[in-house]
N, C-alpha and C positions, 0 to 999 in steps of 0.2 A: 572462574573461567569465562561465564559470558560476558561480563564486562569486558575481559580483555581481546574475546573476538571482537566484540564488537568493536572495539578500539584499533583493530587491527583492520578490521573493513572499513573503518570510517579515511583510514591510513590510502587504507586499497580504494577508496573511490577519488581522493583526493589526486590521487596519483594517476589514475584511467582517467581523470576528467581533464589532466594536461596534457595528457599521451595519446590519446586512443582517438584517431581520427572516425569522422564519423559516417553512418555507416544507414542504407536502409532496413529499416525492421519495421514487422508486422507485430502489433500492440497484441494484438487476439494470437497469437502463436505463442506469443511470451506468458501470456494471461493464461494459456491453455497448461504450459508447462509446468509453470509454477502450485497452479491446483494440480496439476494429477502428482507435482513432488511431493505437495503436502497431504494428497490425501489419504494416507494410513491417517493422522491427525487430527482430519474430518472426521474421520469413520468409527475411529477410538471414543469421542466425540457421539456419535448418529447423529449428526447434524443436517441439516437438510438444505445441501450446499447447490444453487442455480448458477448455472452461468448465460450471461445473455453477450452475443460477440459477432460484429461483421468485421469483415475486415480492412482493420487502421495502419495505413501505413507514415511512417514517419522517419527523421533522421535521425539519429540519436549512436548509445552504445546497449547492445543488446545486455549484453554481460550485468549493464549498470543496473537497467530496467528490469529486466530478469530478480536483480534483487532487494530493487525495491517493491516490486508486487510480491515477493516471500515474506521481505519485513511485512508490509501495511497487510494481508491475509492470514500471519501467524499470529497479527494482534486480533486480528477478529476472531480468530477461531481461540484464543485464549481468555477471551472476554465473552466469548458467547455462551453462555447456558446447553449444559447437557441437552440435546433432543431440539432444539433451538434453530432459528434461520440464518444464513450468511451467501452472501454471492458478490460477483464481478459482475460487470456489465462494461463492455469495451465497443465502444464506436465510434463515427465520426462525421461532424458538420464543420463542411466549411474548409478551410485553412486549419481545424482545431482537431486530435485527437482526443477521446477522453480514456479514463479509466477510473472506474468507479467500484473500489471495495465498501461493501458495507453488512452490517452487522445487525442481529439482535440482543446484542448486552444490555439494554438499559440507557445509553448514551454516555455523557460527560457534560458538568456541568460549564459555563459559560467561562471560566477563571483557567477550567482542566484545557479548554479548547486552546482559549488563549498562549497558557504556555504548552503547549503539547509539543512543540518542535524544539523548545531548550533542551539542548544536551541534562545528563543527569534528572528530568523532572518526570519519571516514569506517573502517570495518571493514577496507578494503581499503583502503591507503593510495595506491594507486595508481590506483583509482577513484573518483569520483564527489567531489564539495566536501563533503560531512560535513555538509551541511544535511538533505538529503534527509527521513533519519528525522526529526531535528528537526523538520519542517514539518510531518509526518505526523502528527504528537505536539500539536501546539496545534493545531493543524483537529480533531482528536476530543476533546481535551477543550473549546474551545469548543464541539462539541457535545454538551457532556453523553456524552460519549462514552467510551470506552476502546482500546488499541493493544495488544498485545504481540508480541514475538516467539520462537519456539520451534523447536528442531529437529526437522525430522523425523527421527522413528524408525523404519528398520521392517526386521523380523529382526534387531535389535540392533545392529545399524548406522547410522550420520548420512546422510540419504539427499538432504537438504536444511535448506531453511530453512520455515517459514512466517511469515506475521504476520497475525493476528489483530485484527480489529474489529468494534468491538460499540457499537450506538447506539440508542438508544430507540427500540420502536417507535411509528409513530403510530397 
């Protein structure tokens, strides 16, 4: 069922990307809405969740970006061990708005990061459909943005994963 739902979502992304006009959106509000929607999953794993945001306006499609944030946050929740930390950071700098979703799930190998956005290449074979990150990339590109993954290193040790999304500011 999850794969079918993700395939339908991918088709809807493709449709909206060609038919929906761009509008002024607040990335900070979309991030808070996604976090609120997924708060039961965060609570269920007793995760220490943090959100840092400031007003960040961009031209885009609020529904598509909401899907992108929910996908990234769902991945972070799924891969973060019980009782650990994860969060979202939203901001703007000059002509770019940024969204960072980070977790303390141990990170990925370089090879996993390299293939993470390819369809059906779930980094952890027993979790997910392998389509979530490719959907996120489709959305970012459709809205003239970018997305990349990197390990979050602290004190010389990999603590988790960071997904960084950037869009042109409005």
